[in-house]
N, C-alpha and C positions, 0 to 999 in steps of 0.2 A: 646372634649376631649379623648373618646373610652377607651378602655379595657385598664384598669392598671395591671399591674403583680405585687403584693405588700409581697407572700409571699411562703415559701416550702408547695406546697398543701399536698403531703406524713407525714408531721410532724405539719402540722397547725400550723406553726411559720411563724408571719410575719416580714420580714425583718427588718421592725424600732427596736423591742424586738431582732432580731438576734445581728446588730448594737452596743447597750449598752453589749449586753451580751458580743461581742465581745470587746467591748471597755474594760470592766468592766476587762476581762481575758487575757488584750492583747492578743488576738489571731489575726495573720495577717495573714494565709492563708486558702484556703477555706477546708483545712484536719484538721485544726486548729477547726475549726468551726465542720465541721462534727465529728470530734470525741468527743467533748462535747457534742453536740444536737442530733446530727445524720442528720440533713439537707444535704441534697444531696448525702445521701446515700439509698436511694428508689430509685427512678425514673432517678434522676441525671439531670432534666431540669433546676436545680433552682442552679445547680453549675454555670453557667455563671453570673448569675444574683448576688449572694454572693460575687463572683470573684471582678465584677462589685460596688460593695457595700462596700468591704473592699479598693478598693483602690480611689472609690469617696466620701463617706458619705451619696450615692444616696439611697434609701428605696423604692422608688417608680418606676416601669418603663413604659413605654410605647412602645409597641408593636414592635413599630419600630425605637428607640432607639437604638444606636450601643452598643455595652457593652463587656466587656473586656475578652479575652480567659483564659477560666481558664483551671488551670493546670491538670493534667490528676489525677483521683484519685489515691492514696498509695496503698499498697498492704495491710495496712492494716484493710479494710473495705470489 
């Protein structure tokens, strides 16, 4: 199985919980998730994972998984 990417490490929030939060709050962009949670505003490595989560519903990623290209962060952060 190998290594799995399952969370924003800067904010210690797993993608499963982010998915639930995004659904409950009608969030559809990485910036909306960032504004509510801070996720993707630290090191930024989770941006493509969050974008892929929002697009596909997937919350666990292999290191070789194809990811959705995340939009550039807004200037709010």
